[in-house]
MIFIBA-687724 format. One record per residue: chain; residue number from 0; x, y, z of N, C-alpha, C, O in turn; residue in three letters. Coordinates in Angstrom, 3 decimals, decimal comma. Atoms other than C-alpha are relative to their C-alpha. Layout:
N
   volo   minu     n_east    n_north       n_up    ca_east   ca_north      ca_up     c_east    c_north       c_up     o_east    o_north       o_up   votor
      A    NUM          X          Y          Z          X          Y          Z          X          Y          Z          X          Y          Z     ALA
...
# end
This chain:
232
   volo   minu     n_east    n_north       n_up    ca_east   ca_north      ca_up     c_east    c_north       c_up     o_east    o_north       o_up   votor
      A      0      0,435      0,647      0,799     88,498    125,291    112,848     -1,010     -1,160      0,937     -0,543     -2,027      1,676     MET
      A      1      0,836      0,807     -0,426     85,165    123,573    113,956     -0,256     -1,363     -0,475     -0,153     -1,393     -1,701     LYS
      A      2      0,294      1,184      0,832     84,343    119,973    113,116     -1,004     -0,721      0,913     -0,893     -0,706      2,139     ILE
      A      3      1,314      0,624     -0,279     81,011    117,977    113,631      0,616     -1,793     -0,273      1,132     -2,241     -1,296     GLU
      A      4     -0,467      1,713     -0,071     81,874    113,925    114,417     -1,003     -0,671      0,384     -1,616     -0,302      1,386     VAL
      A      5      0,936      0,888     -0,247     79,536    111,201    114,317      0,260     -1,362     -0,467      0,124     -1,731     -1,634     ASN
      A      6     -0,721      1,424      0,271     80,981    107,539    114,768     -0,713     -1,007      0,476     -1,514     -0,880      1,402     SER
      A      7      1,135      1,158     -0,510     79,395    104,205    115,102      0,893     -1,073     -0,054      1,660     -1,127     -1,015     THR
      A      8     -0,937      1,049     -0,047     81,262    101,157    116,020     -0,964     -1,155      0,244     -1,599     -1,157      1,299     PHE
      A      9      0,333      1,150      0,214     79,787     97,792    115,098      0,620     -1,172      0,628      1,752     -1,501      0,273     TYR
      A     10     -1,027      0,853     -1,032     80,725     95,023    117,770     -0,531     -1,463     -0,083     -1,739     -1,591      0,113     LEU
      A     11      0,333      1,385      0,228     80,503     91,187    117,229      0,819     -0,944      0,661      1,968     -0,652      0,327     SER
      A     12     -0,824      0,607     -0,912     82,172     88,657    119,561      0,642      0,780      0,956      1,565      0,181      1,508     GLY
      A     13     -0,962     -0,905     -0,888     83,601     91,405    121,754     -0,378     -0,434      1,310     -1,580     -0,643      1,475     VAL
      A     14      0,231      0,093     -1,414     83,819     90,686    125,513      0,274      1,185      0,850     -0,410      1,490      1,827     GLU
      A     15     -0,609     -1,318     -0,320     85,929     93,957    126,183      0,856      0,698     -0,586      1,741      0,198     -1,281     ARG
      A     16     -1,157     -0,613      0,897     87,796     96,584    124,904      0,096      1,277      0,349     -0,531      1,690      1,325     GLY
      A     17     -0,283     -1,294     -0,469     89,030    100,028    124,925     -0,254      0,830     -1,523      0,448      0,426     -2,450     LYS
      A     18     -0,371     -0,645      0,984     88,203    102,607    122,133      0,751      1,377     -0,104      0,557      2,100      0,873     LEU
      A     19     -0,715     -1,255      0,449     90,203    105,577    120,942     -1,097      0,426     -0,839     -1,215     -0,001     -1,988     LEU
      A     20      0,946     -0,171      1,127     87,035    107,318    119,698     -0,680      1,577      0,442     -1,668      2,100     -0,072     ALA
      A     21      0,477     -1,170     -0,250     86,840    110,685    121,626      0,945      0,912     -0,080      2,125      0,561     -0,121     LEU
      A     22     -0,890     -0,840      0,370     88,238    114,014    121,137      1,012      0,219      0,932      0,769      0,229      2,139     PRO
      A     23     -0,764     -0,151     -0,975     91,423    114,608    122,466     -0,188      1,054      0,889     -0,988      1,917      0,527     HIS
      A     24      0,392     -0,749     -0,875     91,625    116,601    125,765      0,229      1,144     -0,336     -0,443      1,970      0,283     SER
      A     25     -0,651     -1,460      0,000     93,479    119,775    124,380     -1,030      0,848     -0,993     -0,676      1,979     -1,325     SER
      A     26      0,906     -0,300      0,825     90,118    120,335    122,023     -1,382      0,618      0,997     -1,796     -0,215      1,803     GLN
      A     27      1,064     -0,430     -0,239     87,172    122,323    123,265     -1,006     -0,687     -0,577     -0,874     -0,922     -1,778     SER
      A     28      0,935      1,137      0,339     84,162    120,078    122,948     -1,648      0,467      0,519     -1,913      1,008      1,593     THR
      A     29      1,581     -0,414      0,070     80,248    120,698    122,643     -0,891     -1,160     -0,276     -0,714     -1,620     -1,404     GLU
      A     30      0,986      1,006      0,349     77,546    117,983    122,664      0,454     -1,321      0,001     -0,047     -2,135     -0,775     GLU
      A     31     -0,621      1,277      0,055     79,669    115,018    123,530     -1,208     -0,809      0,414     -1,862     -0,576      1,430     LEU
      A     32      1,114      1,019     -0,350     77,076    112,129    123,348      0,673     -1,497     -0,410      1,159     -1,775     -1,507     ASN
      A     33     -0,380      1,158      0,294     78,014    108,480    123,964     -1,379     -0,842      0,228     -2,064     -0,727      1,245     ILE
      A     34      1,092      0,631     -0,115     75,232    106,138    123,205      0,079     -1,735     -0,012      0,842     -2,086     -0,912     GLU
      A     35     -0,321      1,195      0,308     75,124    102,179    123,547     -0,952     -0,771      1,159     -1,199     -0,255      2,249     HIS
      A     36      1,099      0,543     -0,563     72,567     99,498    124,832      0,467     -0,358      1,931      1,606     -0,391      2,397     PRO
      A     37     -0,258      0,058     -1,386     72,356     98,928    128,678      0,680     -1,353      0,274      0,940     -1,445      1,473     ARG
      A     38     -0,638      1,053     -0,117     73,991     95,613    128,474      1,494      0,357     -0,142      2,335     -0,485      0,173     PHE
      A     39     -1,575     -0,569      0,118     77,428     97,755    127,752      0,085      0,603      1,173     -0,908      1,160      1,642     ILE
      A     40     -0,766     -0,796     -1,286     79,371     99,140    130,809      0,968      0,471     -0,782      1,656     -0,026     -1,674     SER
      A     41     -1,374     -0,789      0,735     81,615    101,840    129,972      0,388      1,211      1,014     -0,326      1,677      1,902     SER
      A     42     -0,411     -1,167     -0,667     83,766    104,615    131,283      1,447      0,633     -0,703      2,222      0,120     -1,509     SER
      A     43     -1,026     -0,727      0,905     86,244    106,953    130,164      1,395      0,209      0,829      1,477      0,638      1,980     LYS
      A     44     -1,299     -0,477     -0,707     90,052    107,225    130,820      1,100      0,776     -0,633      1,487      0,564     -1,782     ARG
      A     45     -1,122     -0,845      1,153     92,733    109,695    129,777      1,385     -0,442      0,697      1,652     -0,816      1,839     ALA
      A     46     -1,448      0,639     -0,229     96,372    108,823    129,483      0,978      1,190      0,062      0,496      2,305     -0,140     ASP
      A     47     -0,606     -1,013     -0,055     99,464    110,902    129,893      0,493      0,875     -1,343      1,357      1,751     -1,289     ARG
      A     48      0,132     -0,755      1,098     99,192    112,174    126,371     -1,170      0,577     -0,344     -1,347      1,169     -1,409     MET
      A     49      1,371     -0,927      0,180     95,843    113,536    126,693     -0,940     -0,516     -0,787     -1,793      0,139     -1,387     GLY
      A     50      1,038      0,598      0,738     94,043    110,847    125,147     -0,869     -0,757      0,884     -0,603     -1,446      1,869     ASN
      A     51      0,985      0,607     -0,701     90,788    109,845    126,004     -0,708     -1,222     -0,328     -1,649     -1,120     -1,114     THR
      A     52      0,398      1,264      0,319     90,005    106,106    125,874     -1,301     -0,162      0,653     -1,600      0,515      1,637     PHE
      A     53      1,239      0,267     -0,570     86,475    104,573    126,450      0,257     -1,508      0,150      0,554     -2,326     -0,721     LEU
      A     54     -0,172      1,411     -0,504     86,724    101,497    128,365     -1,268     -0,826      0,020     -2,157     -0,367      0,738     ASP
      A     55      1,354      0,575     -0,031     83,900     99,229    127,921     -0,059     -1,872      0,098      0,848     -2,589     -0,324     PHE
      A     56      0,045      1,489      0,086     82,610     95,396    128,538     -1,629     -0,053     -0,364     -2,533      0,738     -0,096     SER
      A     57      1,472      0,140      0,401     79,521     93,698    126,911     -0,187     -1,454      0,531      0,631     -2,366      0,410     ILE
      A     58      0,339      0,963     -0,577     77,489     91,206    128,771     -0,016     -1,291     -0,807     -0,428     -1,158     -1,959     LYS
      A     59      0,504      1,016      1,077     77,305     87,776    127,231      0,805      0,022     -1,555      0,672     -0,917     -2,340     ASP
      A     60     -0,686      0,074      1,409     79,638     88,935    123,960     -1,029      0,096     -0,779     -0,946     -0,517     -1,844     ARG
      A     61      1,143     -0,258      1,057     76,295     90,016    122,386      0,246      1,138     -1,011      0,895      2,140     -0,711     ARG
      A     62     -0,230     -0,983      1,163     76,283     91,957    119,137     -0,471      1,519      0,711     -1,089      1,480      1,775     GLU
      A     63      0,147     -1,312     -0,524     75,907     95,790    119,888      1,007      0,925     -0,696      2,105      0,749     -1,223     ALA
      A     64     -0,654     -1,508      1,000     76,823     99,203    118,382      0,362      1,117      1,628     -0,097      1,218      2,766     CYS
      A     65     -0,436     -1,311     -1,093     78,679    102,253    120,291     -0,206      1,098     -1,137      0,252      1,065     -2,279     ILE
      A     66      0,149     -1,553      0,777     77,663    105,714    118,859      1,126      1,077      0,939      1,143      1,075      2,170     SER
      A     67     -0,186     -1,512     -0,802     79,798    109,111    119,812     -0,016      0,824     -1,171      0,317      0,477     -2,305     VAL
      A     68      0,151     -1,022      0,646     79,135    112,300    118,437      0,121      1,151      0,734     -0,228      1,267      1,909     SER
      A     69     -0,657     -0,955     -0,960     80,520    115,454    119,289      0,247      1,114     -1,091      0,424      0,913     -2,292     TYR
      A     70     -0,680     -0,988      0,733     81,419    118,920    118,202      1,157      0,589      0,405      1,264      1,147      1,497     ILE
      A     71     -1,384     -0,582     -0,839     84,878    120,003    118,604      0,666      0,968     -0,757      0,407      0,921     -1,960     THR
      A     72     -0,443     -0,749      0,614     87,036    122,874    117,715      1,430     -0,072      0,111      1,819     -0,206      1,272     GLU
      A     73     -1,073     -0,065     -0,061     90,591    122,929    116,845      0,874      1,442     -0,423      0,823      2,115     -1,452     ARG
      A     74     -0,584     -1,346      0,377     92,881    125,886    117,317      1,695     -0,113     -0,373      2,281      0,618     -1,171     SER
      A     75     -1,437      0,319      0,057     96,575    124,425    117,624      0,215     -1,538      0,246     -0,532     -2,376      0,749     SER
      A     76     -0,221      1,644     -0,425     98,377    121,143    117,732      0,727      0,199      1,566      1,589      1,008      1,911     VAL
      A     77     -0,394      0,132     -1,248     98,773    120,108    121,368      1,382      0,255      0,370      2,086      0,123     -0,631     PRO
      A     78     -1,359      0,442     -0,300    102,226    120,251    123,125     -0,403     -0,985      1,207     -1,486     -0,920      1,790     ASP
      A     79     -0,189      0,821     -1,239    103,013    117,543    125,860      1,137      0,018      0,545      2,137     -0,471      0,019     VAL
      A     80     -1,289     -0,164     -0,923    105,418    118,296    128,458      0,800     -1,504      0,404      0,195     -2,562      0,572     ARG
      A     81     -0,725      1,151     -0,465    108,094    115,776    129,411      0,268     -1,048     -1,066      0,829     -2,083     -0,707     GLY
      A     82     -0,750      1,087      0,876    108,783    113,795    126,242      0,363      0,961     -1,315     -0,403      1,795     -1,797     LEU
      A     83     -0,783     -0,534      1,322    110,897    115,066    123,268     -0,319     -0,338     -1,245     -0,183      0,449     -2,182     SER
      A     84      0,431      0,667      1,089    109,641    112,727    120,787      1,241     -0,063     -0,972      1,013      0,001     -2,180     PHE
      A     85     -1,240      0,180      0,576    113,154    112,387    119,596      0,615     -1,196      0,033      1,684     -1,379     -0,549     LEU
      A     86     -0,776      0,812     -0,268    113,836    109,315    120,683     -0,593     -1,209     -0,653     -1,785     -1,207     -0,963     GLN
      A     87      0,772      1,391      0,395    113,395    105,476    119,366     -1,068     -0,403      0,824     -0,886     -0,360      2,041     GLU
      A     88      1,116      0,849     -0,474    110,026    103,803    120,176     -0,164     -1,035     -0,444      0,555     -1,574     -1,285     SER
      A     89     -0,323      1,582      0,473    108,611    100,475    120,061     -0,523     -0,316     -1,544     -0,686     -1,472     -1,933     LYS
      A     90      0,195      0,383      1,115    107,664    100,870    116,614      0,621      0,772     -1,134      0,384      0,636     -2,334     TYR
      A     91     -0,930     -1,266      0,359    110,000    103,691    115,668      1,441     -0,195      0,079      2,020      0,517      0,900     VAL
      A     92     -1,768      0,108     -0,281    113,833    102,657    115,418      0,523      0,803     -1,329     -0,141      1,250     -2,263     LYS
      A     93     -0,484     -1,011      1,049    116,355    104,505    113,284      0,540     -0,963     -0,979      1,289     -0,496     -1,837     PHE
      A     94     -0,600      0,822      0,690    117,215    101,320    111,593     -0,586      0,070     -1,342     -1,745     -0,334     -1,444     LYS
      A     95      0,425      0,049      0,966    117,017    101,946    107,847     -0,644      1,451     -0,489     -1,312      1,737     -1,482     ASN
      A     96      0,608     -1,445     -0,014    116,197    105,552    108,370      1,009      0,780     -0,722      2,148      0,836     -0,258     MET
      A     97     -1,222     -0,656      0,690    118,124    107,605    105,855      0,066      1,712      0,617     -0,879      2,270      1,173     PRO
      A     98     -0,237     -1,120     -0,311    119,790    111,058    106,516     -0,432      0,711     -1,202     -0,448      0,341     -2,375     ALA
      A     99      0,633     -0,757      1,109    118,201    114,190    105,028      1,177      1,176     -0,002      1,697      1,613      1,025     LEU
      A    100     -1,185     -0,583      0,393    120,884    116,376    103,280     -0,593      1,721     -0,639      0,193      2,630     -0,903     GLU
      A    101      0,266     -1,467      0,205    118,768    119,650    102,323     -0,543      0,601      0,878     -0,926      0,129      1,948     GLY
      A    102      0,197     -1,221     -1,497    117,934    122,683    104,295     -1,939     -0,136      0,088     -2,480      0,401      1,054     GLU
      A    103      1,586      0,320     -0,028    113,882    121,791    103,783     -0,251     -1,283      0,222     -0,690     -2,092     -0,595     ASP
      A    104      0,232      1,437     -0,277    113,731    118,856    105,590     -1,282     -0,656     -0,047     -1,254     -1,882     -0,155     LYS
      A    105      1,272      0,392     -0,204    109,984    118,421    105,811     -0,372     -0,382     -1,493     -0,909     -1,466     -1,720     LEU
      A    106      0,176      0,226      1,364    109,718    118,691    101,958      0,720     -1,016     -0,406      0,270     -1,602     -1,390     ARG
      A    107     -1,085      0,914      0,407    112,672    116,301    101,671     -0,492     -1,490      0,445     -0,363     -2,503     -0,242     GLU
      A    108      0,598      1,108     -0,574    111,030    113,778    103,903     -1,401     -0,349     -0,679     -1,796     -1,511     -0,588     ALA
      A    109      1,223      0,545      0,702    107,759    113,678    101,956      0,254     -0,411     -1,404     -0,499     -1,275     -1,851     LEU
      A    110     -0,531      0,603      1,035    109,319    113,054     98,873      0,403     -1,234      0,114      0,002     -2,134     -0,625     VAL
      A    111     -0,385      1,287     -0,457    110,997    110,367    100,447     -0,613     -1,120      0,047     -0,361     -2,164     -0,555     LEU
      A    112      1,192      1,009     -0,305    107,945    108,610    101,919     -0,436     -0,269     -1,384     -0,417     -1,413     -1,837     VAL
      A    113      0,938      0,312      1,240    106,186    109,027     98,624      0,853     -0,948     -0,962      0,363     -1,945     -1,492     LYS
      A    114     -0,750      0,949      0,745    109,175    107,558     96,735      0,433     -1,293      0,799      1,016     -2,144      0,127     THR
      A    115     -0,435      1,468     -0,410    109,910    104,620     98,826     -1,165     -0,836      0,615     -0,967     -1,962      1,073     ARG
      A    116      1,154      0,777     -0,278    106,269    103,655     99,708     -0,990     -0,020     -0,609     -1,278      1,029     -1,187     MET
      A    117      1,358      0,350      0,816    103,233    102,426     98,182     -1,142     -0,512      0,714     -0,967     -1,597      1,267     ARG
      A    118      1,159      0,553     -0,773     99,891    101,862     99,768     -0,634     -0,803     -0,454     -1,200     -0,748     -1,546     TYR
      A    119      0,613      1,026      0,252     98,637     98,974     99,987     -1,032     -0,712      1,400     -0,664     -1,287      2,424     ASP
      A    120      0,902      0,673     -1,204     95,580     97,864    102,185     -0,049     -1,434      0,836     -0,495     -1,655      1,962     ALA
      A    121     -0,047      1,074     -0,406     96,232     94,417    102,416      1,352     -0,732      0,624      1,568     -1,886      0,995     ASN
      A    122     -1,520      0,310     -0,693     99,984     94,677    103,674      0,247      0,816      1,034      0,151      2,037      0,914     GLN
      A    123     -0,522     -1,059     -1,132    101,012     96,108    106,687      0,610     -0,725      1,147      0,205     -1,671      1,822     SER
      A    124     -1,190      0,581     -1,253    103,803     95,449    109,114     -0,003      1,231      1,105     -0,409      2,333      0,735     VAL
      A    125     -0,140     -1,014     -1,303    104,324     97,530    112,670      1,123      0,770     -0,232      0,727      1,878     -0,596     LYS
      A    126     -1,407     -0,518     -0,144    107,878     98,782    112,609      0,068      1,071     -1,266     -0,530      0,858     -2,321     SER
      A    127     -0,307     -0,865      1,098    109,111    101,975    110,503      0,830     -0,814     -0,873      0,620     -0,877     -2,084     ALA
      A    128     -1,155      0,868      0,674    112,230     99,538    109,665     -0,455     -0,533     -0,650     -0,046     -0,126     -1,738     SER
      A    129      0,716      0,907      0,778    110,254     97,197    108,061     -0,872      0,193     -1,123     -1,026     -0,503     -2,127     ALA
      A    130      0,814     -0,600      1,076    107,916     99,283    106,288      0,832      0,640     -0,943      0,481      0,554     -2,119     SER
      A    131     -0,572     -0,620      1,049    110,397    101,196    104,578      0,950     -0,935     -0,820      1,376     -0,701     -1,951     ILE
      A    132     -0,788      1,278      1,079    112,367     97,982    103,377     -0,788     -0,763     -0,839     -0,513     -0,979     -2,020     GLU
      A    133      1,003      0,285      0,766    109,446     96,456    102,446     -0,706      1,020     -1,155     -1,066      0,707     -2,290     LYS
      A    134      0,570     -1,001      1,414    108,103     99,578    100,428     -1,450      0,220      0,011     -1,970      0,950     -0,833     GLY
      A    135      1,398     -0,271      0,364    104,396     99,322    101,222     -0,551     -0,009      1,392      0,141     -0,452      2,309     TYR
      A    136      1,029      0,199     -1,149    101,670     99,555    103,964     -1,423      1,063     -0,208     -2,040      1,499     -1,180     GLY
      A    137      1,413     -0,622     -0,024     98,745    101,343    105,024      0,445      1,667      0,921      1,506      1,776      1,536     VAL
      A    138     -0,214     -0,981     -0,784     98,542    104,939    106,654      0,955      0,125      1,220      1,765      1,034      1,400     CYS
      A    139     -0,906      0,081     -1,450    100,189    104,007    110,060      1,368      0,086     -0,477      2,237      0,861     -0,079     VAL
      A    140     -1,491      0,492      0,451    103,151    102,558    108,073      0,533      1,335     -0,774      1,755      1,482     -0,774     ASN
      A    141     -0,363     -1,308      0,465    103,443    105,958    106,330      0,543      0,718      1,052      1,687      1,168      0,982     PHE
      A    142      0,117     -0,855     -1,328    103,214    107,671    109,603      1,238     -0,342      0,515      1,963      0,648      0,615     ALA
      A    143     -1,102      0,413     -0,683    106,161    105,690    111,232      0,846      0,035     -0,778      1,834      0,005     -0,044     HIS
      A    144     -0,859      0,009      0,834    108,321    105,770    108,367      0,348      1,769      0,220      1,473      2,102      0,595     VAL
      A    145     -0,245     -1,284      0,067    108,094    109,619    108,311      0,537      0,574      1,551      1,471      1,368      1,670     PHE
      A    146     -0,515     -0,389     -1,225    108,543    110,144    111,972      1,149     -0,516      0,365      1,994      0,145      0,969     ILE
      A    147     -1,799      0,696     -0,082    111,642    107,707    112,093      0,620      0,678     -0,981      1,824      0,421     -0,951     GLY
      A    148     -1,138     -0,996      1,100    113,134    110,081    109,214      0,033      1,547      0,610      1,069      2,212      0,607     VAL
      A    149      0,209     -1,085     -1,130    112,010    113,078    111,347      0,781      0,000      1,226      1,404      1,018      1,528     MET
      A    150     -1,016      0,069     -1,302    113,846    111,806    114,734      1,299     -0,151     -0,528      2,286      0,431     -0,075     ARG
      A    151     -1,503      0,585      0,190    116,651    110,224    112,978      0,726      1,277     -0,586      1,925      1,216     -0,860     ARG
      A    152     -0,655     -1,233      0,453    117,237    113,993    111,731     -0,138      1,090      0,780      0,080      2,235      0,384     ASN
      A    153     -0,078     -0,974     -1,057    116,745    115,696    114,908     -0,999      0,899      0,017     -0,702      2,042      0,364     GLY
      A    154      1,059     -0,538      0,089    113,234    116,819    114,457     -1,173     -0,920      0,910     -1,544     -2,057      0,616     ILE
      A    155      0,906      0,673     -0,764    110,796    115,855    117,038     -1,266     -0,223     -0,575     -1,910      0,747     -0,973     PRO
      A    156      1,323      0,435      0,832    107,732    113,984    115,526     -0,484     -1,093      0,700      0,246     -1,874      1,310     ALA
      A    157      0,650      1,057     -0,666    105,110    111,733    116,809     -1,425     -0,461     -0,897     -1,624      0,214     -1,907     ARG
      A    158      1,128      0,680      0,659    101,872    109,835    115,462     -1,195      0,892      0,627     -1,218      1,424      1,737     VAL
      A    159      1,231     -0,782     -0,494     98,248    111,533    115,352     -0,863     -1,076     -0,778     -0,608     -1,502     -1,904     ALA
      A    160      0,848      0,492      0,590     95,041    109,458    115,110     -1,371      0,426     -0,091     -1,860      1,027      0,865     VAL
      A    161      1,542     -0,727     -0,284     91,437    110,370    114,256     -0,364     -0,246     -1,325      0,192     -1,109     -2,004     GLY
      A    162      0,597     -0,062      1,330     89,392    111,043    111,117     -0,029      1,133     -0,800     -0,353      2,229     -0,343     VAL
      A    163      0,343     -1,201      0,506     89,367    113,179    108,530     -0,983      0,410     -0,540     -1,697     -0,557     -0,805     PRO
      A    164      1,450     -0,350      0,484     86,323    115,205    107,069     -0,130     -0,970     -1,271      0,664     -1,537     -2,021     TYR
      A    165      0,600      0,858      1,104     84,096    113,475    104,831     -0,384     -1,812      0,617     -0,269     -2,170      1,789     GLY
      A    166      0,558      1,318     -0,664     82,786    109,630    105,174      1,013     -1,216     -0,037      1,587     -1,481     -1,094     ASN
      A    167     -1,184      0,814     -0,005     85,181    106,939    106,162     -0,495     -1,291      0,882     -1,205     -1,099      1,869     HIS
      A    168      0,174      1,340     -0,798     84,871    103,116    107,491      1,374     -0,183      0,674      1,636     -1,371      0,857     GLU
      A    169     -1,251      0,260     -0,802     88,185    103,302    109,271      0,946      1,246      0,404      1,491      1,926     -0,465     ALA
      A    170     -0,939     -0,655     -0,081     90,245    105,487    111,316      1,360      0,484     -0,942      1,606     -0,168     -1,957     ALA
      A    171     -0,902     -0,288      0,843     93,517    107,608    109,965      1,097      0,370      0,843      0,979      0,989      1,900     HIS
      A    172     -1,451     -0,329     -0,766     96,986    107,963    111,140      0,921      1,121     -0,929      1,213      0,969     -2,116     ALA
      A    173     -0,660     -0,697      0,749     98,929    110,904    110,302      1,343      0,404      1,057      1,822     -0,307      1,940     TRP
      A    174     -1,361     -0,368     -1,098    102,026    112,986    112,061     -0,158      1,522      0,557     -0,702      2,474     -0,002     CYS
      A    175     -0,111     -1,436     -0,184    102,539    115,894    113,915      1,597      0,361      0,290      2,223     -0,570      0,797     GLN
      A    176     -1,478      0,277      0,046    106,337    117,159    113,917     -0,014      1,887      0,706     -0,829      2,797      0,550     ILE
      A    177     -0,477     -1,455     -0,319    107,993    120,427    115,645      0,977      0,621     -1,006      2,075      0,068     -0,955     LYS
      A    178     -0,410     -0,460      1,000    109,299    122,499    112,738      0,187      1,281      0,294     -0,668      1,922      0,906     TYR
      A    179     -0,340     -1,484     -0,313    110,914    125,758    112,962     -0,729      0,500      0,808     -1,485      1,406      0,458     GLU
      A    180      0,383     -0,282     -0,972    109,841    126,008    116,261     -1,630     -0,089      0,481     -2,046      0,286      1,577     GLY
      A    181      1,646      0,017     -0,328    106,027    125,513    116,352     -0,260     -1,638     -0,327      0,504     -2,210     -1,105     LYS
      A    182      0,558      1,123      0,515    104,078    122,021    116,152     -0,885      0,211     -1,110     -1,661      1,162     -1,022     TRP
      A    183      0,609     -0,121      1,041    102,561    121,604    112,927     -0,450     -1,686     -0,427      0,105     -2,652      0,097     ILE
      A    184      0,488      1,346      0,250    100,518    118,453    111,205      0,463     -0,325     -1,423      0,408      0,572     -2,265     GLU
      A    185     -0,567      0,316      1,289    102,009    116,571    108,154     -0,711     -1,351     -0,087     -0,443     -2,227      0,735     VAL
      A    186      0,183      1,236      0,283     99,999    113,738    106,577      0,824     -0,679     -1,308      0,559     -0,435     -2,485     ASP
      A    187     -0,837      0,509      0,959    102,643    111,709    104,751     -0,561     -1,164     -1,041      0,099     -1,398     -2,053     PRO
      A    188      1,114      0,486      1,010    100,005    109,490    102,907     -0,564      0,844     -0,875     -0,372      0,540     -2,053     THR
      A    189      0,387     -0,860      0,989     98,381    112,214    101,255      1,026      1,071     -0,154      0,577      2,132     -0,588     ALA
      A    190     -0,878     -0,966      0,243    101,440    114,215    101,093     -0,184      1,600      0,100      0,258      2,500     -0,614     GLY
      A    191      0,678     -1,397     -0,359     99,757    117,231    102,708      1,077      0,451      1,363      1,923     -0,316      1,821     ILE
      A    192     -0,262     -0,727     -0,996    100,865    119,670    105,517     -0,536      1,261      0,624     -0,954      2,082     -0,193     PHE
      A    193      0,707     -1,405     -0,351     99,563    122,581    107,428      0,252      0,363      1,498      1,014     -0,403      2,088     GLY
      A    194      0,043     -0,594     -1,343     99,297    124,497    110,922     -0,852     -1,294      0,431     -0,399     -2,063      1,279     ASP
      A    195      0,847      0,752     -0,754     96,201    122,209    111,425     -0,812     -0,605     -1,098     -1,582      0,086     -1,766     ILE
      A    196      0,626      0,642      0,964     94,938    119,572    109,150     -1,563     -0,434     -0,018     -2,026     -1,014      0,964     LEU
      A    197      1,503      0,068     -0,529     91,070    119,357    108,533     -0,748     -1,289      0,811     -1,925     -1,596      0,620     PRO
      A    198      0,039      1,168     -0,431     91,159    116,233    110,680     -0,796      0,235      1,665     -0,645      1,244      2,354     TYR
      A    199      0,023     -0,093     -1,300     89,449    115,285    114,039      0,648     -0,931      0,590      0,613     -2,130      0,315     ALA
      A    200     -1,000      0,739     -0,744     91,860    114,272    116,412     -0,339     -0,595      1,082     -0,822      0,104      1,972     LEU
      A    201      0,270      0,884     -1,172     91,395    111,477    118,867      1,085     -0,099      0,821      0,952     -0,049      2,044     TRP
      A    202     -1,458      0,481     -0,638     95,135    110,742    119,725      0,683      0,452     -0,496      0,589      0,832     -1,663     GLY
      A    203     -1,592     -0,123      0,202     98,663    111,471    120,005      1,087     -0,871      0,427      0,748     -1,443      1,463     ILE
      A    204     -0,613      0,959     -0,742    101,534    109,308    120,796      1,229     -0,476     -0,909      1,298     -0,476     -2,138     GLY
      A    205     -1,463      0,117      0,909    105,274    108,268    120,018     -0,237     -1,037     -1,135      0,507     -0,905     -2,106     GLU
      A    206      0,097      0,785      0,851    104,049    105,458    117,990     -1,753     -0,329     -0,104     -2,644      0,366      0,385     ASP
      A    207      1,347      0,829     -0,060    100,809    103,145    117,228     -0,184     -0,216      1,314     -1,225      0,106      1,887     GLU
      A    208      0,402      0,959     -1,156    101,298    101,364    120,324     -0,855      0,714      1,081     -1,631      0,095      1,809     SER
      A    209      0,630     -1,118     -0,744    100,012    104,596    122,212     -1,385      0,201     -0,280     -2,105      0,446      0,688     ASP
      A    210      1,361     -0,537      0,743     96,801    105,285    120,161     -0,704     -1,272     -0,281     -1,752     -1,033     -0,882     VAL
      A    211      0,763      1,188      0,435     95,485    101,800    119,616     -1,341     -0,476      0,423     -1,608     -0,806      1,578     ARG
      A    212      1,872      0,378     -0,766     91,724    100,934    120,145      0,730     -1,948     -0,112      1,608     -2,561     -0,719     SER
      A    213     -0,313      1,607     -0,010     91,592     97,094    121,157     -1,048     -0,545      0,799     -1,333     -0,103      1,912     LYS
      A    214      0,847      0,779     -0,591     88,960     94,549    121,838      0,022     -1,641     -0,204      0,148     -2,300     -1,236     VAL
      A    215     -0,180      1,619     -0,320     88,997     90,891    123,290     -1,239     -0,549     -0,255     -2,285      0,065     -0,464     ILE
      A    216      1,387      0,357      0,280     86,589     88,528    122,791      0,523     -1,720     -0,797      1,627     -2,237     -0,971     GLY
      A    217     -0,394      1,327      0,898     86,112     85,040    120,786     -0,385      0,475     -1,308     -1,491      0,942     -1,580     ILE
      A    218      0,254     -0,579      1,299     86,501     85,943    117,335     -0,761      1,183     -0,371     -1,667      1,335     -1,191     ASN
      A    219      0,719     -1,737     -0,254     85,748     89,863    118,213      0,482      0,390     -1,542      1,482      0,016     -2,156     PRO
      A    220      0,147     -0,636      0,988     84,908     91,860    115,243     -0,322      1,574     -0,086     -1,283      1,963      0,578     LYS
      A    221      0,600     -1,555     -0,191     84,542     95,713    114,762     -0,022      0,519     -1,225      1,026      0,420     -1,862     ILE
      A    222      0,054     -0,587      1,220     83,320     97,483    111,680     -0,514      1,672      0,912     -1,260      2,021      1,826     LYS
      A    223      0,325     -1,576     -0,475     83,431    101,330    112,108     -0,581      0,942     -1,252     -0,285      0,730     -2,428     GLU
      A    224      0,535     -1,011      1,058     81,544    104,228    110,192      0,063      1,341      0,732     -0,311      1,450      1,900     ILE
      A    225     -0,746     -1,399     -0,226     82,808    107,927    110,470     -0,710      1,028     -0,845     -0,590      1,195     -2,059     HIS
      A    226      0,452     -1,778      1,004     80,990    111,299    109,354      0,679      0,887      0,711      0,602      1,001      1,934     HIS
      A    227     -0,591     -1,334     -0,553     82,982    114,212    109,843     -0,283      1,102     -0,848     -0,208      0,851     -2,051     VAL
      A    228      0,599     -1,206      0,758     81,806    117,631    108,550      0,645      1,175      0,660      0,550      1,260      1,884     ARG
      A    229     -0,556     -1,105     -0,527     83,759    120,978    108,955     -1,037      1,010      0,056     -1,815      1,171     -0,884     LEU
      A    230      1,117     -0,819     -0,156     81,556    123,571    110,346      0,125      1,563     -0,041     -0,764      2,408     -0,153     LEU
      A    231     -0,804     -0,868      0,806     83,976    126,159    109,634      1,424      0,389     -0,061      1,808      1,194     -0,909     LYS
# end
């Protein structure tokens, strides 16, 4: 699956930060181009999950934009050695996570999340336990709850972040689980799953704490615009 990505980040009041906006290291990438004004200094930094962050600083906290474009090809869900993705993590605890009773735990968990959660862009807490208790949240809350249910029932699960195909003003979170011997992708917000979803993958982690962009400054603001196109 070949994907073309064009992302622009508009920054104001920002002194420095890190952006998760580059293709995950497991993917083959062509024509990677990073553009920003000369008063921004930047460098790339990879972590243990294979995520590549763009670290940057802005002189005098001036308004600026950073643009990232590339073509990437996704052929499989990456494996990460040394991590089981079965344990509790910062935002994914087993409290309030129910046991699954059927044989098809994937579909049962998707139905459970759809039944127990409603999407609300104005209401978001961090932890899976609080999210399922309150019953609402955004995509990362749906992902945390689904991951918690999977791990509680012995299925390795982790969060993935990137952008689906189309035009968007924010990144999206979904899940990757090891199911019936192989890693696949599940989007509990949309209620879909497959070997690979048509999404540009930026990062993976135990939960959102591993895949979060961050900006620091005086009243820092960031606006995102993403255009993602499937090439084949």
